[in-house]
C-alpha positions in Angstrom: 3.6 20.1 -31.6 5.2 21.6 -34.6 8.5 20.7 -36.1 11.2 22.8 -37.8 13.7 20.3 -39.2 14.6 18.0 -36.4 13.7 20.6 -33.7 10.5 20.4 -31.8 8.4 23.2 -30.4 6.9 22.3 -27.1 3.5 23.8 -26.9 1.8 24.0 -23.5 -2.0 23.7 -23.1 -4.3 23.1 -20.2 -5.1 19.6 -21.5 -1.5 18.4 -22.0 0.8 16.6 -19.6 2.7 19.6 -18.3 -0.4 21.3 -17.1 -1.1 18.3 -14.9 2.1 18.7 -12.8 0.7 21.3 -10.4 -2.7 19.7 -10.3 -1.1 16.4 -9.6 -0.4 17.3 -6.0 -3.1 19.9 -5.3 -5.8 17.5 -6.5 -5.1 15.2 -3.5 -7.0 17.7 -1.4 -9.6 18.9 -3.9 -12.3 17.7 -6.1 -11.3 15.0 -8.6 -12.5 13.2 -11.7 -16.0 11.9 -10.9 -15.6 8.6 -12.8 -17.6 5.6 -11.7 -15.3 2.7 -11.0 -17.9 0.3 -12.2 -17.3 1.6 -15.7 -13.7 0.5 -15.7 -11.7 -2.4 -14.3 -11.3 -2.1 -10.6 -7.6 -2.7 -10.7 -6.8 -1.7 -14.3 -4.5 1.2 -14.9 -6.5 3.7 -16.9 -4.9 6.4 -19.0 -5.5 9.9 -17.7 -7.8 11.9 -20.0 -6.0 14.8 -21.7 -9.1 16.9 -21.3 -9.5 16.2 -17.6 -6.0 15.4 -16.0 -7.1 15.6 -12.4 -6.0 12.3 -11.0 -3.2 12.8 -8.4 0.1 11.3 -9.4 -1.3 8.7 -11.7 0.5 7.0 -14.5 -0.7 6.7 -18.1 0.0 3.2 -19.3 -1.9 0.6 -21.3 -3.6 -2.2 -19.5 -1.6 -5.4 -19.5 -1.5 -8.7 -17.7 2.1 -9.5 -16.9 1.3 -12.8 -15.2 0.0 -14.2 -18.5 2.9 -12.6 -20.4 0.6 -10.5 -22.6 2.6 -8.3 -24.9 1.2 -4.8 -25.5 1.1 -3.0 -28.8 2.6 0.4 -28.1 1.4 3.4 -30.1 3.5 3.8 -33.2 5.3 0.4 -32.8 6.1 -1.5 -36.0 4.1 -4.7 -36.0 6.1 -6.0 -39.0 9.4 -6.3 -37.0 11.3 -9.5 -37.1 10.4 -12.0 -34.4 12.2 -12.0 -31.1 15.6 -13.7 -30.9 16.0 -16.8 -28.8 18.1 -14.8 -26.3 15.4 -12.1 -25.9 12.8 -14.8 -25.4 14.8 -16.1 -22.5 14.9 -12.7 -20.9 11.2 -12.4 -21.3 10.5 -15.8 -20.0 12.2 -14.9 -16.7 10.1 -11.8 -16.0 6.9 -13.4 -17.3 7.3 -16.3 -14.9 8.2 -14.0 -12.0 7.2 -10.3 -12.6 8.6 -9.4 -9.2 12.1 -10.3 -10.3 13.5 -6.7 -10.5 17.0 -7.9 -11.5 15.5 -9.9 -14.3 13.8 -6.8 -15.6 17.1 -4.8 -15.5 18.7 -7.6 -17.6 15.9 -7.4 -20.1 16.1 -3.6 -20.4 19.9 -3.7 -20.7 19.6 -6.2 -23.6 17.0 -4.3 -25.6 19.0 -1.1 -25.1 22.0 -2.8 -26.5 20.2 -4.4 -29.4 18.7 -0.9 -30.3 15.5 -2.3 -31.8 12.8 0.2 -31.2 9.7 -2.1 -31.1 11.4 -4.5 -28.7 12.6 -1.7 -26.5 9.2 -0.1 -26.3 7.5 -3.4 -25.4 10.1 -4.1 -22.6 10.1 -0.6 -21.1 6.3 -0.3 -21.2 5.9 -3.6 -19.4 8.6 -2.7 -16.9 6.9 0.6 -16.0 3.6 -1.1 -15.3 5.2 -2.5 -12.2 8.0 0.0 -11.4 7.0 3.5 -12.5 9.1 5.2 -9.8 12.5 4.3 -11.5 13.2 7.7 -12.9 16.5 6.6 -14.4 14.8 4.1 -16.7 12.4 6.8 -18.0 15.5 8.7 -19.1 16.8 5.6 -20.8 13.5 5.0 -22.5 13.5 8.6 -23.8 17.1 8.3 -25.0 16.1 5.2 -27.0 13.3 7.1 -28.8 15.7 10.1 -29.3 18.3 7.8 -30.8 15.8 6.8 -33.4 15.1 10.5 -34.1 11.7 10.2 -32.5 11.7 13.5 -30.7 7.9 13.6 -30.3 7.8 10.1 -28.8 10.8 11.0 -26.5 8.8 13.9 -25.2 5.8 11.7 -24.6 8.0 9.3 -22.6 9.2 12.1 -20.4 5.7 13.3 -19.8 4.5 9.9 -18.9 7.3 9.6 -16.4 6.6 13.0 -14.9 3.0 12.0 -14.4 4.1 8.9 -12.7 6.7 10.5 -10.4 6.1 14.3 -10.5 8.3 14.9 -7.4 11.4 13.6 -9.1 13.8 16.5 -9.4 16.2 14.4 -11.4 13.6 13.5 -14.0 12.5 17.1 -14.3 16.1 18.2 -14.9 16.5 15.5 -17.6 13.4 16.7 -19.2 14.4 20.4 -19.0 17.8 19.5 -20.7 15.9 17.6 -23.4 13.5 20.5 -23.9 16.4 23.0 -24.1 18.1 20.9 -26.7 15.1 20.5 -29.0 13.6 23.9 -28.4 13.6 26.7 -31.0 15.6 29.8 -30.1 12.9 32.3 -31.0 10.7 34.2 -28.5 7.9 31.6 -28.7 10.4 28.8 -28.0 11.8 30.6 -25.0 8.3 31.2 -23.6 7.5 27.5 -24.1 10.7 26.6 -22.2 9.7 28.9 -19.4 6.5 27.0 -19.1 8.5 23.8 -18.7 10.4 25.4 -15.8 7.2 26.6 -14.3 5.7 23.2 -14.5 8.8 21.7 -12.8 8.8 24.1 -9.8 5.0 23.9 -9.5 5.2 20.1 -9.2 8.4 19.5 -7.4 9.5 22.9 -6.1 8.2 22.2 -2.6 10.3 19.0 -2.3 12.9 19.5 0.5 15.7 18.6 -1.9 14.5 20.6 -4.9 17.3 23.2 -4.7 19.0 22.1 -7.9 15.8 22.6 -9.8 15.4 26.2 -8.5 19.0 27.0 -9.2 18.6 25.8 -12.8 15.5 28.0 -13.3 17.2 31.0 -11.8 20.3 30.6 -13.9 18.3 30.3 -17.1 16.3 33.5 -16.4 19.6 35.3 -15.6 21.0 34.1 -19.0 17.9 35.6 -20.7 18.5 38.9 -18.8 15.1 38.7 -17.1 16.2 40.2 -13.8 12.6 40.9 -12.7 11.7 37.3 -13.3 14.7 36.3 -11.2 13.5 38.4 -8.3 10.0 36.9 -8.6 11.5 33.4 -8.4 13.4 34.3 -5.3 10.2 35.7 -3.8 8.7 32.2 -4.1 11.7 30.2 -3.2 12.6 32.1 0.0 9.3 31.0 1.6 9.8 27.3 0.9 11.7 25.2 3.4 14.4 23.5 1.4 17.7 21.9 2.2 19.8 24.9 1.0 17.5 27.7 2.2 20.4 29.7 3.6 22.3 29.5 0.3 19.3 30.9 -1.6 19.0 33.9 0.7 22.7 34.7 0.3 22.3 34.4 -3.5 19.2 36.7 -3.3 21.2 39.3 -1.4 24.0 39.1 -4.1 21.3 39.6 -6.8 19.9 42.7 -5.0 23.3 44.2 -4.4 24.6 43.7 -7.9 21.7 45.3 -9.7 19.8 48.5 -9.4 16.4 48.2 -7.6 14.5 49.6 -10.6 16.0 46.9 -12.8 15.0 43.9 -10.6 11.6 45.0 -9.2 8.2 45.6 -10.8 7.5 49.2 -11.3 4.7 49.4 -8.7 6.8 47.7 -6.0 9.9 49.9 -6.8 7.9 53.1 -6.5 6.2 52.0 -3.3 9.5 50.9 -1.8 11.2 54.2 -2.7 8.3 56.2 -1.2 8.6 54.2 2.0 12.4 54.7 2.1 12.2 58.5 1.6 9.4 58.9 4.1 11.0 56.8 6.9 14.7 57.2 6.4 16.0 60.6 7.7 19.0 62.2 5.9 18.0 61.1 2.4 16.9 63.9 0.2 15.6 63.4 -3.4 18.6 65.3 -4.8 20.7 64.6 -7.8 24.2 63.4 -7.0 26.9 65.8 -7.9 24.5 68.5 -9.2 23.7 71.9 -7.8 20.1 73.1 -7.6 20.6 75.4 -10.6 22.3 72.8 -12.9 19.3 72.7 -15.1 15.6 73.0 -15.4 13.3 70.2 -14.4 12.9 67.6 -17.1 16.4 68.0 -18.3 18.2 66.6 -15.3 17.7 62.8 -14.9 15.9 61.5 -11.8 17.7 59.9 -8.8 19.0 56.4 -9.4 19.4 56.9 -13.2 22.9 58.3 -13.1 23.9 55.9 -10.3 25.5 52.6 -11.3 25.2 49.2 -9.6 28.8 49.4 -8.6 28.6 53.0 -7.3 25.1 53.3 -5.8 23.9 56.5 -4.3 22.4 56.8 -0.8 18.9 56.3 -2.0 19.8 53.1 -3.9 21.6 51.7 -0.9 18.6 52.4 1.4 16.2 50.8 -1.1 18.4 47.7 -1.3 18.5 47.5 2.5 14.8 47.9 2.7 14.2 45.2 0.1 16.5 42.7 1.8 15.0 43.5 5.2 11.5 42.7 3.9 12.7 39.3 2.6 14.7 38.6 5.8 11.5 38.3 7.7 10.3 35.6 5.3 13.7 33.9 5.5 13.5 33.8 9.3 10.2 32.1 9.2 11.5 29.6 6.6 14.6 29.0 8.8 12.3 28.1 11.7 10.3 25.6 9.6 13.5 24.0 8.3 14.9 23.6 11.8 11.8 21.7 12.9 12.2 19.2 10.1 16.0 19.0 9.8 16.4 15.9 12.0 13.7 14.0 10.0 15.3 15.0 6.7 18.7 13.9 7.9 17.2 10.5 8.7 16.1 10.0 5.1 19.0 8.0 3.7 17.3 6.5 0.6 14.8 9.0 -0.9 14.5 7.1 -4.2 12.7 3.9 -5.0 14.3 0.5 -4.7 13.0 -3.1 -4.3 15.5 -3.7 -1.5 13.9 -3.5 2.0 14.4 -0.2 3.9 16.1 -0.3 7.3 13.8 -0.2 10.2 15.3 3.0 11.5 14.4 4.7 8.2 10.8 3.3 8.3 10.5 4.6 11.8 11.8 8.0 10.7 9.2 8.2 7.9 6.4 7.3 10.2 7.5 9.9 12.8 8.0 12.5 10.1 4.5 12.0 8.8 3.0 12.2 12.2 4.8 15.4 12.9 3.7 17.0 9.6 0.1 15.9 10.3 0.2 17.8 13.6 2.1 20.9 12.6 2.1 21.2 8.8 -0.3 22.4 6.1 -2.3 20.1 3.9 -0.2 20.9 0.9 3.0 20.0 2.6 1.4 16.9 4.1 0.5 15.7 0.6 4.0 16.4 -0.7 5.6 14.5 2.2 3.3 11.6 1.6 4.2 11.5 -2.0 7.9 11.6 -1.2 7.3 8.7 1.3 5.5 6.7 -1.3 8.5 6.8 -3.6 10.9 5.4 -1.0 8.3 3.1 0.7 6.3 2.1 -2.3 6.3 -1.6 -1.3 5.1 -1.0 2.3 1.3 -1.1 2.4 1.2 0.5 5.9 2.2 3.8 4.4 -0.2 3.5 1.5 -3.0 2.9 4.0 -1.9 5.8 6.1 -2.0 8.1 3.1 -5.4 6.9 1.9 -6.9 7.2 5.4 -5.5 10.8 5.6 -7.0 11.8 2.3 -10.4 10.3 3.0 -11.2 13.3 5.2 -10.0 15.7 2.5 -10.8 14.2 -0.9 -12.7 11.1 -1.8 -11.3 11.0 -5.3 -7.8 11.6 -4.0 -8.1 8.7 -1.5 -9.5 6.5 -4.3 -6.6 7.3 -6.5 -4.1 6.4 -3.8 -5.8 3.0 -3.3 -5.8 2.5 -7.1 -2.1 3.3 -7.4 -1.2 1.0 -4.5 -3.3 -2.0 -5.6 -2.8 -1.8 -9.4 0.9 -1.0 -9.6 2.9 -1.4 -6.4 1.0 -4.0 -4.3 -1.1 -6.1 -6.6 -0.9 -9.1 -4.3 -1.3 -7.6 -0.9 -4.7 -8.5 0.6 -5.0 -6.0 3.4 -4.9 -2.9 1.3 -7.3 -4.4 -1.3 -9.7 -5.2 1.5 -9.5 -1.6 2.8 -10.0 -0.3 -0.8 -13.1 -2.5 -1.2 -14.5 -1.3 2.2 -13.8 2.3 1.1 -15.7 1.9 -2.1 -18.6 0.2 -0.2 -18.8 3.2 2.1 -19.0 5.5 -0.9 -21.9 3.5 -2.3 -19.8 2.1 -5.1 -20.8 -1.5 -4.6 -19.9 -2.7 -8.1 -16.4 -1.3 -7.6 -16.0 -3.1 -4.3 -17.1 -6.3 -5.9 -14.6 -5.9 -8.7 -11.8 -5.2 -6.3 -12.5 -8.3 -4.3 -13.1 -10.5 -7.3 -9.8 -9.4 -8.9 -7.8 -10.0 -5.8 -9.3 -13.5 -5.4 -8.2 -14.2 -9.0 -4.7 -12.8 -8.4 -4.2 -14.6 -5.1 -6.5 -17.6 -5.0 -7.1 -19.6 -1.9 -7.4 -16.6 0.6 -10.4 -17.4 2.9 -10.6 -13.8 4.1 -11.2 -12.6 0.6 -14.0 -15.1 0.0 -15.6 -14.2 3.3 -15.4 -10.5 2.6 -17.1 -11.1 -0.8 -19.9 -13.0 1.0 -20.3 -10.4 3.7 -20.6 -7.6 1.1 -23.4 -9.5 -0.7 -25.1 -10.2 2.7 -24.9 -6.5 3.7 -26.5 -5.5 0.5 -29.3 -8.1 0.8 -28.1 -10.2 -2.1 -28.3 -13.5 -0.4 -28.5 -15.5 -3.6 -25.0 -14.3 -4.6 -23.7 -14.8 -1.1 -24.8 -18.4 -1.2 -23.4 -18.9 -4.7 -20.0 -17.6 -3.6 -19.9 -20.0 -0.6 -20.8 -23.0 -2.8 -18.2 -22.1 -5.4 -15.6 -21.9 -2.6 -16.6 -25.4 -1.3 -16.5 -26.8 -4.8 -13.2 -25.1 -5.8 -11.4 -25.6 -2.5 -7.8 -26.8 -2.9 -8.1 -29.5 -0.2 -10.6 -31.1 2.0 -9.7 -29.0 5.0 -10.5 -25.8 3.1 -13.7 -27.4 1.8 -14.8 -28.3 5.3 -14.0 -24.8 6.5 -16.3 -23.2 3.9 -18.9 -25.9 4.4 -19.2 -24.8 8.1 -19.4 -21.2 7.1 -22.1 -22.1 4.5 -24.1 -24.0 7.0 -24.0 -21.1 9.5 -25.1 -18.7 6.7 -28.0 -20.9 5.7 -29.2 -21.5 9.2 -28.7 -18.0 10.7 -29.1 -15.7 7.7 -31.5 -17.5 5.4 -33.3 -19.5 8.1 -32.7 -22.7 6.0 -31.9 -25.2 8.7 -32.4 -28.3 6.5 -30.1 -26.8 3.9 -27.5 -26.2 6.6 -27.7 -29.8 7.7 -27.3 -31.0 4.2 -24.2 -28.9 3.6 -22.6 -30.3 6.8 -23.5 -33.9 5.9 -22.1 -33.6 2.4 -18.9 -32.2 3.9 -18.7 -35.1 6.4 -18.9 -37.6 3.5 -15.8 -36.0 2.0 -13.9 -35.4 5.3 -15.0 -38.1 7.7 -12.2 -37.6 10.1 -12.9 -33.9 10.8 -14.3 -33.6 14.3 -15.3 -30.0 13.7 -17.9 -30.9 11.2 -19.6 -33.3 13.6 -19.5 -30.6 16.3 -21.2 -28.1 14.0 -23.9 -30.6 13.1 -24.5 -31.3 16.7 -24.5 -27.6 17.6 -27.0 -27.0 14.8 -29.4 -29.6 16.1 -29.0 -28.5 19.7 -29.9 -24.9 19.0 -33.2 -25.6 17.2 -36.3 -24.6 19.2 -36.7 -24.0 22.9 -36.1 -27.7 23.6 -33.8 -29.7 21.4 -35.1 -32.8 19.7 -33.7 -35.7 21.7 -33.7 -38.3 18.9 -32.1 -36.0 16.3 -29.4 -34.9 18.7 -28.6 -38.5 19.6 -28.4 -39.3 15.9 -25.7 -36.7 15.6 -23.8 -38.3 18.5 -24.2 -41.8 17.0 -22.9 -40.5 13.6 -19.8 -39.2 15.3 -19.2 -42.3 17.3 -19.6 -44.5 14.2 -17.2 -42.4 12.2 -13.4 -42.7 11.6 -12.6 -40.1 14.3 -9.7 -40.6 16.6 -10.2 -42.3 20.0 -9.7 -38.9 21.8 -12.4 -37.3 19.7 -14.9 -40.1 20.2 -14.3 -40.0 23.9 -15.2 -36.3 23.8 -18.4 -37.0 22.0 -19.3 -39.8 24.3 -19.0 -37.7 27.4 -21.0 -35.0 25.8 -23.7 -37.5 25.0 -23.8 -38.4 28.7 -24.1 -34.8 29.6 -26.9 -34.1 27.1 -29.0 -37.0 28.3 -28.4 -36.0 31.9 -29.7 -32.4 31.1 -32.4 -33.1 28.6 -33.0 -36.8 28.3 -36.5 -38.2 28.9 -35.5 -41.9 29.6 -33.3 -42.9 32.5 -32.7 -46.3 31.0 -31.3 -44.7 27.9 -29.1 -42.6 30.2 -27.7 -45.6 32.1 -27.0 -47.5 28.9 -25.1 -44.6 27.4 -23.2 -44.1 30.6 -22.1 -47.8 30.7 -20.9 -47.5 27.1 -19.0 -44.4 28.0 -17.3 -46.2 31.0 -16.2 -49.0 28.7 -14.8 -46.4 26.3 -13.0 -44.6 29.1 -11.3 -47.8 30.3 -10.3 -48.8 26.8 -8.9 -45.3 26.2 -7.0 -45.1 29.5 -5.5 -48.6 29.1 -4.3 -47.8 25.6 -2.8 -44.6 26.7 -1.0 -46.2 29.6 0.5 -48.9 27.4 1.6 -46.4 24.9 3.3 -44.3 27.5 5.0 -47.2 29.1 6.3 -48.4 25.7 7.4 -44.9 24.9 9.2 -44.7 28.2 11.1 -48.0 27.5 12.1 -46.9 24.0 13.2 -43.5 25.1 15.2 -44.4 28.2 18.8 -43.2 28.0 21.2 -45.9 27.1 23.4 -45.4 30.1 20.4 -46.1 32.4 19.4 -49.4 30.8 20.3 -52.8 32.4 23.8 -53.8 31.6 26.3 -56.3 32.9 29.0 -54.9 35.1 32.6 -55.9 34.8 32.2 -58.6 37.5 29.4 -60.2 35.6 26.6 -59.2 37.9 23.5 -57.4 36.7 23.4 -53.7 37.7 20.3 -52.7 39.7 17.8 -50.8 37.5 16.7 -47.4 38.7 13.5 -47.1 40.6 10.5 -47.2 38.3 8.3 -44.1 38.2 4.6 -44.2 37.4 3.7 -42.6 34.1 1.8 -39.4 34.4 -2.0 -39.9 34.8 -4.1 -39.9 31.7 -6.0 -36.7 31.1 -9.5 -36.5 32.5 -12.0 -38.0 30.1 -13.7 -34.7 29.8 -10.6 -32.8 28.6 -10.8 -31.5 25.0 -8.2 -33.0 22.7 -6.0 -30.4 21.0 -6.8 -29.6 17.4 -4.9 -31.6 14.9 -2.3 -29.2 13.4 -2.5 -31.0 10.1 -6.2 -30.3 9.8 -6.3 -26.9 11.5 -8.0 -24.1 9.6 -6.2 -21.0 8.3 -4.8 -19.0 11.3 -7.0 -16.0 10.5 -10.3 -17.9 11.0 -11.1 -20.4 13.8 -13.7 -23.1 13.7 -16.2 -23.0 16.6 -14.4 -25.6 18.8 -16.9 -24.9 21.5 -17.7 -27.2 24.3 -21.0 -27.2 26.0 -22.8 -26.1 22.8 -21.5 -22.6 22.3 -21.9 -21.7 26.0 -19.2 -19.5 27.6 -16.5 -21.5 29.2 -17.5 -20.3 32.7 -20.8 -22.1 32.3 -19.5 -25.4 31.0 -19.9 -28.6 33.1 -17.0 -30.0 35.0 -17.1 -33.8 34.5 -14.7 -34.4 37.3 -17.0 -32.6 39.7 -19.9 -34.9 38.7 -17.8 -38.1 38.8 -18.1 -38.9 35.1 -15.3 -41.2 34.1 -15.1 -42.5 37.7 -18.3 -44.2 38.9 -21.8 -42.9 38.5 -22.9 -44.2 41.9 -20.9 -44.2 45.1 -19.1 -47.5 45.7 -20.7 -50.0 48.1 -19.3 -50.0 51.6 -17.0 -52.9 52.5 
């Protein structure tokens, strides 16, 4: 950039921001920057290289951790500024403690604007745009702050950063054009540079359905410059684009044609070809000079047709050429009209095309989904990408739409899909697990294992305590054959668990991994026993230990299995859980026991436990019935002093069969996404489990003696 006084010349080059506007959208379907994610933070926002600006719709911003309140040093900021005022620190404290507080951010930005201190404003705006880059109005405010301090170059950089973050924003492009017009030089070079700004604007946002204001601004500027042929060229592009005011543009084009001579608004080659076609195909038109006789002068002295005619008083040839020109564009207009009619209902359903943190109405979400599905079926890839980008502005906080976009791009551009995942996970949805898991799976499929590891690790640090993330990290290492790392992650999860229930959950998973993947049965038993020492009332741990022993070898070791049963029976488990283990112990000895005396002893112990359990339940139910009886049904003295007759006593419902499984304790239930193996019958399907009622368990082992 060069300066003349306080005016800035905006030079355009292939490596600078403006040249990225068109590539921003086209890159989504083409080849992208082949940068290995392992070389950068998996969820860090990396500035786009000026020499290779090929990332689709990515934002240039320094890396910053808002959760920790890290303050960034913006390029050009004065580090010697006075410290923050107590009032400013209070505003910062709100957004650092809760970065999702959008209203808190607006208060902070309003304060720094009012204070008009450049370093403080830069720090606040840069931090805000790390989370909300789609707020085009605040990019304008940021640029105005820089401009107010006579920093024209920095103001331009702010606009360019904003346009890279949201290139489909017609409003932001118009603000930037007004800024460029104001600071641009009036010479020929300056006008050419300003034209490049317009071109970048319509290349990036011109296919947006509501981009009519941008096109009108470009047309008006070219008309002011007297470039009528450029105006025609712009109309040639615009008439083929389905926009909201497509009919208005066609009417304006006809006015443009009818108010100027064809030779003044058309390139020479097109004008000559069009005139030749008109003379050859339109009868009654002769190449004669209006108002002149054949002998008025020799050739070369008399001007050719159309030169003496004026725009207000055209000759027959000029009228025919105009009609032919409009006719050729009318065919394009008709095609555009048909495309607009197909999409009009969907466009009418878009009530909030801009970004906001407030939830969208369901009807609008439904409209976006149906519109995307329609465009996928009937539209082109270019229009599909533009529509997705429009949708991402309005639906930036809905991960379903980000996933839909990324899945669509996977079949067109790997780098484009990667960038969509990166934008979603690093800017808009940093704490949403589902899209992070999908991103990690995508990178794993592309062979980028280090990138997948970084994504999962970063998510786990951002949202600790999610079992699904830990399990996905383990499964990634297992699939790649890195069993040492997989075991380490499991043991770290057990050690760092937030409560005993979580620790038990990961201990069960660790035991299964050791037994089934590594073949380390003893290590699996040790893991379960250590978990039991810390969570002695968790029946699932005993079940897993029992299942582990039962599944070893062709024939289970009777003594070891009984030791597991005895460990459970001697524990602090509830009476219901102990009854379950007791009846399973009977079943085991019935099926695999080698000593009938041991079987009978265990059965007698089980019968005693059943009687104790049934009696306790009956007393508890009777007591509960007395306590819960309605007051009007209790015994009371009537007015004559006699005792009212109590209602007939009903028997309490029978106790559940001894073999029924007690329901899981809701206080110790695992996370809803993952269920412990609450299997009965040692992981056998339910259709093959034994029915204790059928065999008489809990009743009598032998038939009663006849009386």
